[in-house]
C-alpha positions as CSV (number, residue, x, y, z in Angstrom):
1,M,48.4,-25.9,37.4
2,N,52.0,-25.7,36.3
3,K,52.8,-22.2,35.1
4,I,54.2,-22.2,31.5
5,A,56.1,-19.3,30.0
6,L,57.8,-18.6,26.6
7,V,60.6,-16.0,26.4
8,T,61.8,-15.1,22.9
9,G,65.3,-13.8,22.1
10,A,66.4,-15.2,25.5
11,Y,69.9,-16.5,25.1
12,K,71.5,-13.4,26.6
13,G,70.8,-10.0,28.1
14,L,67.3,-9.1,29.2
15,G,65.6,-12.2,27.8
16,F,68.0,-14.5,29.6
17,E,67.3,-12.7,32.9
18,W,63.6,-13.1,32.3
19,V,64.1,-16.8,32.0
20,R,66.2,-16.9,35.2
21,Q,63.7,-14.9,37.2
22,L,60.7,-16.9,35.9
23,A,62.4,-20.2,36.6
24,K,63.2,-18.9,40.1
25,D,59.4,-18.2,40.5
26,G,58.4,-21.7,39.6
27,Y,57.6,-21.3,35.9
28,T,58.4,-24.0,33.3
29,V,60.2,-21.7,30.8
30,Y,60.8,-22.2,27.1
31,L,64.0,-20.3,26.2
32,T,64.2,-19.5,22.5
33,A,66.9,-18.1,20.2
34,R,67.3,-18.2,16.5
35,S,70.0,-20.8,17.0
36,L,69.4,-24.0,19.0
37,E,73.1,-24.0,19.9
38,K,72.8,-20.5,21.5
39,A,69.6,-21.5,23.3
40,Q,71.2,-24.7,24.6
41,K,74.3,-22.8,25.8
42,A,72.1,-20.4,27.7
43,V,70.2,-23.3,29.3
44,D,73.4,-24.9,30.3
45,Q,74.5,-21.7,32.1
46,L,71.2,-21.6,33.9
47,E,71.5,-25.2,35.0
48,K,74.9,-24.4,36.6
49,E,73.0,-21.8,38.7
50,G,70.4,-24.4,39.7
51,F,67.6,-23.3,37.3
52,K,66.0,-25.3,34.5
53,A,64.6,-24.2,31.1
54,I,63.7,-25.8,27.8
55,P,65.8,-24.6,24.8
56,K,64.2,-24.1,21.4
57,A,65.3,-22.6,18.1
58,L,62.8,-20.0,16.9
59,D,62.7,-17.3,14.3
60,V,59.8,-15.1,15.4
61,T,59.2,-14.0,11.8
62,N,58.7,-17.6,10.7
63,E,55.1,-18.6,11.1
64,E,55.7,-22.2,10.4
65,E,58.2,-22.4,13.3
66,L,55.7,-20.5,15.5
67,S,53.0,-22.9,14.7
68,H,55.2,-25.9,15.3
69,L,56.4,-24.7,18.7
70,A,52.8,-23.9,19.7
71,S,51.8,-27.5,18.8
72,E,54.7,-28.9,20.9
73,I,53.7,-26.9,23.9
74,E,50.0,-27.9,23.4
75,N,50.9,-31.6,23.3
76,E,53.2,-31.3,26.4
77,Y,51.3,-28.9,28.7
78,G,48.0,-28.0,27.0
79,H,48.2,-24.3,27.9
80,I,50.6,-21.3,28.3
81,D,50.4,-18.6,30.9
82,L,52.9,-16.0,29.9
83,I,54.7,-14.9,26.7
84,V,57.5,-12.4,27.0
85,N,58.2,-11.0,23.5
86,N,61.8,-9.9,23.9
87,A,63.3,-10.8,20.6
88,G,64.3,-7.8,18.6
89,I,66.9,-6.1,16.5
90,N,68.7,-2.8,16.5
91,S,71.1,-2.2,13.6
92,K,73.4,-0.1,15.8
93,D,74.7,-3.4,16.9
94,D,75.6,-4.5,13.4
95,P,79.4,-4.6,12.9
96,D,78.9,-2.9,9.6
97,K,78.1,0.7,10.5
98,S,76.8,1.5,7.1
99,V,73.9,-0.8,7.9
100,F,73.1,1.3,11.0
101,M,73.2,4.5,9.0
102,K,70.5,3.2,6.7
103,S,68.0,3.4,9.5
104,F,69.6,6.2,11.5
105,R,70.3,9.2,9.3
106,L,68.1,10.8,6.7
107,Q,70.8,11.1,4.0
108,D,71.4,7.3,4.2
109,L,67.8,6.2,4.8
110,D,66.9,2.9,3.3
111,A,63.2,1.8,3.3
112,G,64.2,-1.9,3.3
113,E,66.2,-1.5,6.5
114,V,63.5,0.4,8.3
115,L,60.9,-2.2,7.2
116,R,63.2,-5.0,8.5
117,H,63.1,-3.4,12.0
118,I,59.3,-3.0,11.8
119,H,58.9,-6.7,10.8
120,V,61.0,-8.1,13.6
121,N,60.2,-5.6,16.4
122,G,56.7,-4.4,15.5
123,I,54.9,-7.2,13.8
124,A,56.5,-10.5,14.9
125,P,55.5,-10.2,18.5
126,V,51.8,-10.1,17.4
127,L,52.4,-13.0,15.1
128,V,53.7,-14.9,18.2
129,V,50.4,-14.3,19.9
130,K,48.4,-15.2,16.8
131,H,49.8,-18.7,17.0
132,F,49.7,-19.1,20.8
133,K,46.2,-17.5,21.4
134,A,44.4,-20.8,21.8
135,L,46.9,-21.9,24.4
136,L,46.7,-18.6,26.2
137,E,42.9,-18.9,26.4
138,K,43.4,-22.1,28.5
139,S,45.3,-20.3,31.2
140,E,43.7,-19.0,34.4
141,K,45.5,-15.6,34.0
142,P,47.1,-15.3,30.6
143,V,49.5,-12.4,30.1
144,V,51.6,-11.2,27.2
145,V,54.5,-8.8,27.9
146,N,55.9,-7.1,24.8
147,I,59.3,-5.5,25.3
148,S,59.1,-2.0,23.9
149,S,61.4,1.0,24.6
150,W,61.2,4.7,25.6
151,L,62.3,5.3,22.0
152,G,58.9,4.0,20.9
153,S,57.3,6.9,22.7
154,I,56.4,9.8,20.3
155,A,55.9,12.1,23.3
156,K,59.4,11.4,24.7
157,K,61.4,11.5,21.4
158,D,63.8,14.4,21.9
159,F,66.5,13.9,19.2
160,G,66.5,13.4,15.4
161,G,67.2,10.3,13.5
162,H,67.1,6.6,14.6
163,Y,64.2,6.0,12.3
164,G,64.3,2.2,12.1
165,Y,64.4,1.2,15.8
166,A,62.2,4.0,17.1
167,T,59.6,3.6,14.5
168,S,59.5,-0.2,15.0
169,K,58.9,0.2,18.7
170,A,56.2,2.8,18.1
171,A,54.7,0.3,15.6
172,L,54.8,-2.4,18.3
173,N,52.9,-0.1,20.7
174,M,50.1,0.3,18.2
175,M,50.1,-3.3,17.1
176,N,49.8,-4.4,20.7
177,K,47.0,-1.9,21.4
178,A,45.0,-3.2,18.5
179,M,45.6,-6.8,19.4
180,A,45.0,-6.3,23.1
181,L,41.6,-4.8,22.6
182,E,40.7,-7.6,20.2
183,I,41.7,-10.5,22.5
184,K,40.5,-8.9,25.7
185,Q,37.2,-10.8,25.2
186,Y,39.2,-14.0,25.7
187,G,40.6,-12.9,29.0
188,I,44.1,-12.3,27.7
189,T,46.0,-9.3,29.0
190,S,48.7,-7.9,26.7
191,I,50.9,-4.9,27.5
192,V,54.0,-3.1,26.2
193,L,56.9,-2.4,28.5
194,N,59.7,0.0,28.7
195,P,62.4,-2.1,30.6
196,G,64.5,1.0,31.3
197,W,68.1,1.7,30.4
198,V,69.6,-1.7,31.1
199,Q,73.2,-3.0,31.3
200,T,73.0,-5.3,28.3
201,D,74.9,-5.5,24.9
202,M,72.3,-3.1,23.5
203,G,72.1,-0.8,26.6
204,G,75.8,-0.7,27.3
205,S,77.8,-0.7,30.5
206,K,76.9,2.9,31.5
207,A,73.2,2.0,31.9
208,P,71.9,2.6,35.5
209,L,69.9,-0.6,35.7
210,T,71.0,-4.2,35.8
211,A,69.0,-6.8,34.0
212,E,68.1,-8.4,37.3
213,Q,66.7,-5.1,38.7
214,S,64.7,-4.4,35.6
215,V,63.1,-7.8,35.3
216,R,62.6,-8.4,39.0
217,S,60.8,-5.1,39.3
218,T,58.7,-5.8,36.3
219,I,57.6,-9.1,37.6
220,D,56.7,-7.7,41.1
221,K,55.2,-4.4,40.0
222,V,53.6,-5.2,36.7
223,L,53.2,-8.9,35.9
224,N,52.0,-9.9,39.4
225,T,49.6,-7.0,39.8
226,I,48.2,-6.3,36.3
227,T,44.5,-6.7,35.6
228,L,42.6,-7.4,32.4
229,E,41.3,-3.8,32.5
230,Q,44.9,-2.6,32.0
231,T,45.3,-4.5,28.8
232,G,46.9,-2.5,26.0
233,E,48.7,-0.1,28.3
234,F,52.3,1.1,28.2
235,F,54.2,0.5,31.5
236,Q,57.6,1.3,32.8
237,W,59.7,-1.4,34.6
238,D,58.8,0.2,37.9
239,G,55.0,-0.2,37.3
240,T,54.3,3.4,36.5
241,P,52.6,4.4,33.2
242,H,54.8,5.4,30.3
243,P,53.9,8.3,28.0
244,W,52.8,7.3,24.5
């Protein structure tokens, strides 16, 4: 059976590397971005490297778009084996620094900005699974990988502020735990992953890991070895458990 994967937020950085590595491993990969133009540009780059992917526009907070894409994949392949929920936001990347401060410092804290992070980073990945659950059930070994962060670990939080992003990733960890235990009965494994500090636009150039190192290790040490009994757990990119 042809292995089918969906990677959200995949036109650059970590998501793009996930598509590259999965295509290298023989998956048929749907590469999504909020803009079809960006998704197509990323696919064009992959094709220059000898890899193929299917570009799609997708806003992970839009359930109509999620339902439509699920129907497309069902009609084309009838199942899906892997979902990598990589799409996310961090307002520190906003060119308007006042936006970042609304979710970073107490004196500027804005509930709407924090909730925006929680919606995109914490809730949307579970909405993706909601719409693709029936397709996952038809896979021989369905897996969902939700890209979290060490900042989502309450045990590891060692500095003040950064309310929006950190809270949204902690929310993702709990949302996944709740979902993973609910869908375990259908044979679906769903985990959260700390990809490490990676050299991306979000991670910066000083990060010790390249995107290729992070993704390749995750595929080899987590994706290819995980069992249903490990569903709901929090892993590091090297396959070790991450503190909650």
